[in-house]
Every structure is written in C-alpha cells, then in structure tokens.
MIZA-497439 format. One record per residue (C-alpha): x, y, z; residue in one letter. Coordinates in Angstrom, 2 decimals. Example, Ala and Ser with C-alpha at 12.3 -4.5 7.8 and 13.67 -1.06 7.14 Angstrom:
<x=12.30, y=-4.50, z=7.80, kolke=A>
<x=13.67, y=-1.06, z=7.14, kolke=S>
END
This chain:
<x=-19.17, y=172.95, z=-24.47, kolke=X>
<x=-20.47, y=174.85, z=-27.52, kolke=X>
<x=-19.65, y=171.95, z=-29.85, kolke=X>
<x=-21.45, y=169.56, z=-27.49, kolke=X>
<x=-24.53, y=171.79, z=-27.65, kolke=X>
<x=-24.36, y=171.78, z=-31.45, kolke=X>
<x=-24.12, y=167.96, z=-31.49, kolke=X>
<x=-27.09, y=167.65, z=-29.12, kolke=X>
<x=-29.05, y=170.03, z=-31.33, kolke=X>
<x=-28.25, y=167.99, z=-34.45, kolke=X>
<x=-29.41, y=164.80, z=-32.70, kolke=X>
<x=-32.60, y=166.55, z=-31.56, kolke=X>
<x=-33.33, y=167.73, z=-35.13, kolke=X>
<x=-32.82, y=164.23, z=-36.55, kolke=X>
<x=-35.09, y=162.72, z=-33.88, kolke=X>
<x=-37.75, y=165.36, z=-34.55, kolke=X>
<x=-37.74, y=164.59, z=-38.27, kolke=X>
<x=-37.83, y=160.85, z=-37.55, kolke=X>
<x=-40.77, y=161.32, z=-35.16, kolke=X>
<x=-42.66, y=163.32, z=-37.79, kolke=X>
<x=-41.97, y=160.67, z=-40.43, kolke=X>
<x=-43.40, y=157.98, z=-38.14, kolke=X>
<x=-46.64, y=159.84, z=-37.50, kolke=X>
<x=-49.73, y=157.70, z=-38.29, kolke=X>
<x=-50.98, y=159.65, z=-41.29, kolke=X>
<x=-53.63, y=158.52, z=-43.64, kolke=X>
<x=-51.74, y=160.67, z=-53.07, kolke=X>
<x=-51.26, y=163.10, z=-55.31, kolke=X>
<x=-47.84, y=163.13, z=-56.84, kolke=X>
<x=-45.72, y=166.14, z=-56.02, kolke=X>
<x=-44.93, y=168.87, z=-58.50, kolke=X>
<x=-47.31, y=167.88, z=-61.31, kolke=X>
<x=-49.72, y=170.05, z=-63.31, kolke=X>
<x=-51.13, y=167.84, z=-66.06, kolke=X>
<x=-48.18, y=166.29, z=-67.90, kolke=X>
<x=-45.78, y=168.86, z=-66.48, kolke=X>
<x=-43.41, y=167.93, z=-63.66, kolke=X>
<x=-41.72, y=170.81, z=-61.85, kolke=X>
<x=-38.50, y=169.62, z=-60.20, kolke=X>
<x=-37.25, y=171.02, z=-56.94, kolke=X>
<x=-34.59, y=173.64, z=-57.64, kolke=X>
<x=-31.60, y=174.87, z=-55.66, kolke=X>
<x=-32.19, y=178.42, z=-54.40, kolke=X>
<x=-35.73, y=179.20, z=-55.60, kolke=X>
<x=-38.55, y=177.70, z=-53.54, kolke=X>
<x=-41.03, y=175.29, z=-55.17, kolke=X>
<x=-44.57, y=176.44, z=-56.07, kolke=X>
<x=-46.20, y=173.17, z=-54.90, kolke=X>
<x=-46.91, y=171.42, z=-51.59, kolke=X>
<x=-45.54, y=167.93, z=-51.09, kolke=X>
<x=-44.12, y=165.25, z=-48.82, kolke=X>
<x=-40.39, y=165.53, z=-49.44, kolke=X>
<x=-36.98, y=165.51, z=-47.80, kolke=X>
<x=-34.18, y=167.66, z=-49.23, kolke=X>
<x=-30.43, y=167.65, z=-48.64, kolke=X>
<x=-28.55, y=170.63, z=-50.11, kolke=X>
<x=-24.87, y=171.54, z=-49.98, kolke=X>
<x=-23.63, y=175.00, z=-50.94, kolke=X>
<x=-20.01, y=176.17, z=-51.07, kolke=X>
<x=-18.79, y=179.65, z=-51.96, kolke=X>
<x=-16.10, y=182.16, z=-50.98, kolke=X>
<x=-17.79, y=185.28, z=-49.60, kolke=X>
<x=-16.24, y=188.76, z=-49.31, kolke=X>
<x=-15.67, y=190.10, z=-45.81, kolke=X>
<x=-17.85, y=192.90, z=-44.42, kolke=X>
<x=-16.00, y=196.00, z=-43.25, kolke=X>
<x=-12.73, y=194.92, z=-41.65, kolke=X>
<x=-13.71, y=191.25, z=-41.58, kolke=X>
<x=-11.64, y=188.87, z=-43.76, kolke=X>
<x=-13.05, y=186.89, z=-46.71, kolke=X>
<x=-14.53, y=183.53, z=-45.74, kolke=X>
<x=-15.03, y=180.20, z=-47.48, kolke=X>
<x=-18.52, y=179.08, z=-46.49, kolke=X>
<x=-19.83, y=175.52, z=-46.76, kolke=X>
<x=-23.47, y=174.99, z=-45.76, kolke=X>
<x=-25.30, y=171.69, z=-45.35, kolke=X>
<x=-29.09, y=172.13, z=-45.33, kolke=X>
<x=-31.92, y=169.76, z=-44.45, kolke=X>
<x=-35.59, y=170.50, z=-45.14, kolke=X>
<x=-38.65, y=168.35, z=-44.50, kolke=X>
<x=-42.00, y=169.18, z=-46.13, kolke=X>
<x=-45.31, y=167.63, z=-45.06, kolke=X>
<x=-48.80, y=167.92, z=-46.52, kolke=X>
<x=-51.58, y=168.53, z=-44.00, kolke=X>
<x=-54.24, y=168.31, z=-46.74, kolke=X>
<x=-53.87, y=167.83, z=-50.48, kolke=X>
<x=-53.26, y=171.56, z=-50.92, kolke=X>
<x=-51.92, y=172.72, z=-47.57, kolke=X>
<x=-48.39, y=171.94, z=-46.42, kolke=X>
<x=-45.83, y=172.85, z=-43.78, kolke=X>
<x=-42.04, y=172.71, z=-43.77, kolke=X>
<x=-39.17, y=172.81, z=-41.31, kolke=X>
<x=-35.55, y=173.36, z=-42.22, kolke=X>
<x=-32.14, y=173.67, z=-40.61, kolke=X>
<x=-28.59, y=174.22, z=-41.82, kolke=X>
<x=-25.11, y=173.61, z=-40.48, kolke=X>
<x=-22.39, y=175.97, z=-41.64, kolke=X>
<x=-18.61, y=175.72, z=-41.66, kolke=X>
<x=-16.86, y=179.06, z=-42.16, kolke=X>
<x=-13.14, y=179.15, z=-42.94, kolke=X>
<x=-11.84, y=182.71, z=-42.41, kolke=X>
<x=-8.79, y=183.79, z=-44.36, kolke=X>
<x=-5.76, y=183.68, z=-41.98, kolke=X>
<x=-8.09, y=183.72, z=-38.94, kolke=X>
<x=-9.20, y=180.14, z=-38.33, kolke=X>
<x=-12.69, y=178.72, z=-38.74, kolke=X>
<x=-16.10, y=178.54, z=-37.07, kolke=X>
<x=-18.92, y=175.99, z=-37.16, kolke=X>
<x=-22.54, y=176.15, z=-36.09, kolke=X>
<x=-26.22, y=176.05, z=-36.91, kolke=X>
<x=-28.24, y=178.66, z=-38.73, kolke=X>
<x=-31.61, y=179.78, z=-37.39, kolke=X>
<x=-34.45, y=177.29, z=-37.62, kolke=X>
<x=-36.76, y=177.98, z=-40.59, kolke=X>
<x=-40.43, y=177.06, z=-40.79, kolke=X>
<x=-43.12, y=177.66, z=-43.40, kolke=X>
<x=-46.71, y=177.06, z=-44.42, kolke=X>
<x=-47.96, y=177.02, z=-48.01, kolke=X>
<x=-51.39, y=176.75, z=-49.68, kolke=X>
<x=-51.62, y=175.62, z=-53.31, kolke=X>
<x=-54.81, y=177.37, z=-54.44, kolke=X>
<x=-54.66, y=176.74, z=-58.21, kolke=X>
<x=-53.60, y=173.73, z=-60.28, kolke=X>
<x=-54.45, y=173.86, z=-63.99, kolke=X>
<x=-53.69, y=170.61, z=-65.80, kolke=X>
<x=-54.63, y=172.06, z=-69.20, kolke=X>
<x=-52.32, y=175.06, z=-68.86, kolke=X>
<x=-49.66, y=173.34, z=-66.70, kolke=X>
<x=-49.95, y=176.03, z=-64.04, kolke=X>
<x=-49.54, y=176.03, z=-60.26, kolke=X>
<x=-50.13, y=179.02, z=-57.96, kolke=X>
<x=-49.54, y=179.05, z=-54.21, kolke=X>
<x=-49.33, y=181.49, z=-51.33, kolke=X>
<x=-47.37, y=181.01, z=-48.16, kolke=X>
<x=-45.42, y=182.50, z=-45.33, kolke=X>
<x=-42.03, y=181.52, z=-43.97, kolke=X>
<x=-40.30, y=182.44, z=-40.74, kolke=X>
<x=-36.64, y=182.40, z=-39.78, kolke=X>
<x=-36.74, y=182.07, z=-35.99, kolke=X>
<x=-34.21, y=184.44, z=-34.45, kolke=X>
<x=-32.03, y=183.24, z=-31.61, kolke=X>
<x=-32.27, y=179.55, z=-32.54, kolke=X>
<x=-28.92, y=179.48, z=-34.36, kolke=X>
<x=-25.25, y=180.08, z=-33.63, kolke=X>
<x=-24.23, y=183.73, z=-33.57, kolke=X>
<x=-20.62, y=183.04, z=-34.55, kolke=X>
<x=-21.71, y=181.78, z=-38.01, kolke=X>
<x=-24.07, y=184.69, z=-38.66, kolke=X>
<x=-27.39, y=183.54, z=-37.15, kolke=X>
<x=-29.27, y=186.67, z=-36.07, kolke=X>
<x=-31.05, y=187.18, z=-32.75, kolke=X>
<x=-34.17, y=188.58, z=-34.45, kolke=X>
<x=-36.71, y=186.76, z=-36.61, kolke=X>
<x=-37.66, y=187.42, z=-40.24, kolke=X>
<x=-41.22, y=186.91, z=-41.54, kolke=X>
<x=-41.61, y=186.31, z=-45.29, kolke=X>
<x=-45.03, y=186.18, z=-46.99, kolke=X>
<x=-44.84, y=185.24, z=-50.68, kolke=X>
<x=-46.60, y=184.22, z=-53.89, kolke=X>
<x=-45.25, y=181.14, z=-55.72, kolke=X>
<x=-45.89, y=180.20, z=-59.34, kolke=X>
<x=-45.10, y=177.53, z=-61.91, kolke=X>
<x=-46.02, y=177.58, z=-65.61, kolke=X>
<x=-45.26, y=175.03, z=-68.30, kolke=X>
<x=-45.59, y=175.79, z=-72.02, kolke=X>
<x=-47.09, y=172.50, z=-73.13, kolke=X>
<x=-50.25, y=174.36, z=-74.24, kolke=X>
<x=-48.39, y=176.12, z=-77.07, kolke=X>
<x=-49.37, y=175.23, z=-80.67, kolke=X>
<x=-47.74, y=172.50, z=-82.77, kolke=X>
<x=-45.88, y=175.08, z=-84.84, kolke=X>
<x=-43.60, y=175.80, z=-81.84, kolke=X>
<x=-43.58, y=172.32, z=-80.37, kolke=X>
<x=-39.93, y=172.40, z=-79.36, kolke=X>
<x=-40.70, y=175.27, z=-76.98, kolke=X>
<x=-43.25, y=173.13, z=-75.14, kolke=X>
<x=-40.67, y=171.53, z=-72.83, kolke=X>
<x=-39.93, y=175.00, z=-71.39, kolke=X>
<x=-41.30, y=176.01, z=-68.00, kolke=X>
<x=-40.82, y=178.79, z=-65.49, kolke=X>
<x=-41.20, y=178.87, z=-61.71, kolke=X>
<x=-40.72, y=181.72, z=-59.30, kolke=X>
<x=-41.34, y=183.56, z=-56.05, kolke=X>
<x=-42.39, y=187.13, z=-55.30, kolke=X>
<x=-42.34, y=188.06, z=-51.64, kolke=X>
<x=-41.24, y=190.44, z=-48.91, kolke=X>
<x=-39.05, y=189.87, z=-45.85, kolke=X>
<x=-39.79, y=191.74, z=-42.62, kolke=X>
<x=-37.28, y=191.59, z=-39.73, kolke=X>
<x=-38.85, y=191.78, z=-36.28, kolke=X>
<x=-36.19, y=194.28, z=-35.21, kolke=X>
<x=-35.41, y=197.39, z=-37.25, kolke=X>
<x=-31.86, y=197.80, z=-35.94, kolke=X>
<x=-29.18, y=196.28, z=-33.73, kolke=X>
<x=-27.45, y=198.59, z=-31.22, kolke=X>
<x=-24.15, y=197.42, z=-29.72, kolke=X>
<x=-21.30, y=198.97, z=-27.77, kolke=X>
<x=-17.77, y=198.59, z=-29.12, kolke=X>
<x=-15.75, y=197.04, z=-26.28, kolke=X>
<x=-12.52, y=198.73, z=-27.39, kolke=X>
<x=-13.76, y=202.28, z=-27.99, kolke=X>
<x=-16.93, y=202.36, z=-25.90, kolke=X>
<x=-18.81, y=203.86, z=-28.86, kolke=X>
<x=-22.35, y=202.85, z=-29.73, kolke=X>
<x=-22.69, y=201.12, z=-33.09, kolke=X>
<x=-25.99, y=200.76, z=-34.97, kolke=X>
<x=-26.70, y=198.19, z=-37.66, kolke=X>
<x=-29.95, y=198.57, z=-39.57, kolke=X>
<x=-32.08, y=195.60, z=-40.57, kolke=X>
<x=-33.96, y=196.59, z=-43.75, kolke=X>
<x=-37.12, y=195.15, z=-45.25, kolke=X>
<x=-36.31, y=193.40, z=-48.52, kolke=X>
<x=-38.11, y=192.22, z=-51.63, kolke=X>
<x=-37.45, y=188.72, z=-52.96, kolke=X>
<x=-37.97, y=188.25, z=-56.69, kolke=X>
<x=-36.68, y=184.94, z=-57.91, kolke=X>
<x=-37.41, y=182.75, z=-60.90, kolke=X>
<x=-36.17, y=179.75, z=-62.86, kolke=X>
<x=-36.21, y=178.83, z=-66.55, kolke=X>
<x=-36.34, y=175.08, z=-67.20, kolke=X>
<x=-36.14, y=172.84, z=-70.26, kolke=X>
<x=-37.27, y=169.29, z=-69.60, kolke=X>
<x=-35.61, y=166.67, z=-71.79, kolke=X>
<x=-38.03, y=164.15, z=-70.29, kolke=X>
<x=-40.99, y=166.23, z=-71.51, kolke=X>
<x=-39.36, y=166.60, z=-74.93, kolke=X>
<x=-38.83, y=162.87, z=-75.26, kolke=X>
<x=-42.24, y=161.80, z=-73.91, kolke=X>
<x=-44.69, y=164.43, z=-75.15, kolke=X>
<x=-43.09, y=166.35, z=-78.04, kolke=X>
<x=-40.84, y=164.09, z=-80.11, kolke=X>
<x=-38.75, y=161.00, z=-79.48, kolke=X>
<x=-35.32, y=162.35, z=-80.33, kolke=X>
<x=-33.55, y=159.18, z=-79.27, kolke=X>
<x=-32.31, y=160.25, z=-75.86, kolke=X>
<x=-31.31, y=157.36, z=-73.64, kolke=X>
<x=-30.53, y=157.12, z=-69.93, kolke=X>
<x=-29.68, y=159.26, z=-68.05, kolke=X>
<x=-30.42, y=162.16, z=-70.43, kolke=X>
<x=-34.07, y=161.22, z=-70.98, kolke=X>
<x=-34.79, y=162.05, z=-67.33, kolke=X>
<x=-32.92, y=165.36, z=-67.10, kolke=X>
<x=-34.07, y=168.96, z=-66.73, kolke=X>
<x=-31.68, y=171.74, z=-67.74, kolke=X>
<x=-32.35, y=174.94, z=-65.80, kolke=X>
<x=-31.07, y=178.32, z=-64.76, kolke=X>
<x=-32.07, y=180.16, z=-61.58, kolke=X>
<x=-32.19, y=183.89, z=-60.83, kolke=X>
<x=-32.64, y=184.35, z=-57.05, kolke=X>
<x=-32.64, y=188.13, z=-56.39, kolke=X>
<x=-33.23, y=190.32, z=-53.35, kolke=X>
<x=-33.72, y=194.10, z=-53.33, kolke=X>
<x=-33.36, y=196.26, z=-50.23, kolke=X>
<x=-36.40, y=198.51, z=-49.73, kolke=X>
<x=-35.60, y=200.89, z=-46.86, kolke=X>
<x=-33.36, y=201.90, z=-43.94, kolke=X>
<x=-30.50, y=203.34, z=-45.88, kolke=X>
<x=-30.08, y=200.86, z=-48.74, kolke=X>
<x=-33.06, y=201.55, z=-50.99, kolke=X>
<x=-32.79, y=199.86, z=-54.37, kolke=X>
<x=-29.64, y=197.85, z=-53.73, kolke=X>
<x=-29.99, y=194.40, z=-55.30, kolke=X>
<x=-28.02, y=191.25, z=-54.65, kolke=X>
<x=-28.41, y=187.86, z=-56.25, kolke=X>
<x=-26.88, y=185.09, z=-58.31, kolke=X>
<x=-27.34, y=183.29, z=-61.60, kolke=X>
<x=-27.33, y=179.53, z=-61.08, kolke=X>
<x=-27.10, y=177.35, z=-64.21, kolke=X>
<x=-27.55, y=173.67, z=-63.44, kolke=X>
<x=-28.97, y=170.30, z=-64.33, kolke=X>
<x=-31.29, y=167.92, z=-62.47, kolke=X>
<x=-31.83, y=164.19, z=-62.96, kolke=X>
<x=-35.30, y=163.00, z=-61.93, kolke=X>
<x=-35.95, y=159.39, z=-60.92, kolke=X>
<x=-39.07, y=157.70, z=-59.60, kolke=X>
<x=-38.28, y=158.20, z=-55.93, kolke=X>
<x=-35.65, y=160.93, z=-55.88, kolke=X>
<x=-33.85, y=163.59, z=-57.85, kolke=X>
<x=-30.23, y=164.74, z=-57.87, kolke=X>
<x=-28.73, y=167.91, z=-59.24, kolke=X>
<x=-25.74, y=170.23, z=-59.42, kolke=X>
<x=-25.51, y=173.93, z=-60.24, kolke=X>
<x=-23.01, y=176.76, z=-60.32, kolke=X>
<x=-23.58, y=179.94, z=-58.30, kolke=X>
<x=-22.48, y=183.12, z=-60.10, kolke=X>
<x=-22.86, y=186.54, z=-58.41, kolke=X>
<x=-24.65, y=189.20, z=-60.47, kolke=X>
<x=-22.73, y=192.19, z=-59.06, kolke=X>
<x=-20.00, y=193.22, z=-56.64, kolke=X>
<x=-22.57, y=193.78, z=-53.88, kolke=X>
<x=-23.15, y=190.02, z=-53.96, kolke=X>
<x=-19.51, y=188.97, z=-54.35, kolke=X>
<x=-17.04, y=188.05, z=-57.05, kolke=X>
<x=-16.47, y=184.31, z=-56.60, kolke=X>
<x=-18.30, y=181.39, z=-58.18, kolke=X>
<x=-19.78, y=178.75, z=-55.87, kolke=X>
<x=-21.73, y=175.56, z=-56.39, kolke=X>
<x=-24.79, y=173.62, z=-55.19, kolke=X>
<x=-25.37, y=169.90, z=-54.83, kolke=X>
<x=-28.88, y=168.54, z=-54.23, kolke=X>
<x=-30.41, y=165.21, z=-53.24, kolke=X>
<x=-34.20, y=165.28, z=-52.98, kolke=X>
<x=-36.35, y=162.34, z=-51.82, kolke=X>
<x=-40.01, y=162.04, z=-52.93, kolke=X>
<x=-41.66, y=160.65, z=-49.80, kolke=X>
<x=-45.10, y=160.79, z=-51.42, kolke=X>
<x=-43.93, y=158.38, z=-54.15, kolke=X>
<x=-41.70, y=156.29, z=-51.91, kolke=X>
<x=-44.39, y=155.76, z=-49.24, kolke=X>
<x=-47.71, y=156.54, z=-51.01, kolke=X>
<x=-49.85, y=154.61, z=-48.50, kolke=X>
<x=-47.98, y=155.68, z=-45.39, kolke=X>
<x=-45.88, y=158.68, z=-44.46, kolke=X>
<x=-46.17, y=160.12, z=-47.98, kolke=X>
<x=-49.91, y=160.75, z=-47.68, kolke=X>
<x=-51.53, y=163.94, z=-46.42, kolke=X>
<x=-52.51, y=163.84, z=-42.76, kolke=X>
<x=-56.09, y=164.70, z=-43.82, kolke=X>
<x=-56.56, y=163.25, z=-47.35, kolke=X>
END
C-alpha cells in the first residue's frame, strides 16, 4: 500500500510539472551578467532566476546515528524553476531516496516537498555581478518518514550572489575566467524539538531541532570564457564549453545544544554547457567526521527551458 502511494505521488508530481509547463505564458537568457555565464551547480543554489528543469542524482554512504547502522543513500532529485517576471521566480522540487541499510534491508520513499521564491535585484553587466534574495520552504509532513522526511517544516531566507572577474586588468587576464557564486542564509524549523516515547522502555525521548546557518560558495574557472574572451588557446570540443569548479556547501548549528558545530563537503567537479542543456559530475568529500568519512558523487542534467522554448514556456508569465 505504501509503495502504491509513492507511485501515485510520483505520477501526481510529473503531471503537476507537465501542467505548469503547458501554461499559456507570454527572454532573457538564464545565468548571464554581461559576458559571464554562471552554470547551475550541484549543491549550491544559483544566484539567478530562470526557466529551467534540473535532474540530480547523489550517492553516498552515510554514517549511522546512535545505534542505527550505516546506510548507502541514493537520491534522485527533480526541480522546476519558473520566472513570474524577468526578475522574480518560483521553484518546486522533490526527491526520491533509496536507502540501503547495512545488514538491515532497505527503504524507499519521497523527501519533503520543497518550494522557493527568489528576486534578482541586481545585475551588473560591466562587473559580471548578480545579487538575489529569496526564501525557501521544506514542507514538513509531505515526505516519507522512513527515509528521513521530517514532520515539521523548515523556512530558509537567504542572500545569493554571483561575481565574475572579467573586469580585472589585462595584466592578469588569465584570472578573468574565474567566478564565484554563493549563498548566505538561515534555516528555521517550525518545531524546536520532537518528543517521543520509547515503546520498549516507556521513557520519553527528546530530539532538538536547531536553527542553522548556511554558508556555501563555489569557485569556477570557465574554459569557454577563456577561449572566447581572453585568449584562443586552441581548445576544441568538448573542452571549449566546460567549466571547472569546486563547491563548499557548509552548515553551522546555531543553538539548542550544538552551537558552532559545522558540517559540509568539498565538491570538485566539471560541467559541460551546451545551447539547450548542461551536464556535469562532481565528487562529494566530507570536511570532517561530523559530516561523514566516505566520498560520494553527483550527476547533473539541467535543461534550459528559456533557451529551448524562448517564445513559449521559457518566457516569464509577465514579461
């Protein structure tokens, strides 16, 4: 019965995305500030608004909590982003997770539904800069508890930024292909703690849900920018359309018994950018034992709906 519910939910999500795509909407290209293109990355959210569809796979072996066994986790994520105006966008995302517990079988299910709204308030072509503000929400109780979906929601306001270095002088021209993007935000759970009763002992158990600080950034070097705007170094396909990058998605606990504890990963990867889509792969390396000790990986396919359908579903609803 539970698997049937999961299948019905997956069908409902696909139909909802399809319905949204078929809306009669009335183009700026995504991710550009002047000559600079900021690709979508793996674990650090973009600083721009856009019409896009992302498919992300993540696999890693996670340590068990308390007496729980280690688990190999594979997550398939889908996110759809839609511009309402040129600078205002919304997003909806869902994930399906398979968890293989060591010596204890496996579980499958959906994570909580995630939604967001973002406003891109600054775009400087001269200085290759984008600044945005937004708020995301993980909607508690919409996912499957057996794969870790919580019953409470989490609200996450944030500032997003992107900065290319194409405005540097000629004397350091080979630094011009560099760019950085990042996020600075806070995460507020709608419930400060979970209180449960242990069925075996009858004792009350309390789990605290702390507020956390997200500080995440990427460092990128665009071979496409190098080839097109700095110097033709003779790169051919597919290298002339690649961006080499490294991500640093970090989260620091701020209260409720875990002040100052930081978890995060370092994710070196590479992205190939085409006219209508991009593809990429990256490793996922924990920064400390609080995060884990095993290396995982990401795989990304990202479709540019605003370029693929510039006169239809890829346009803002209110241009």
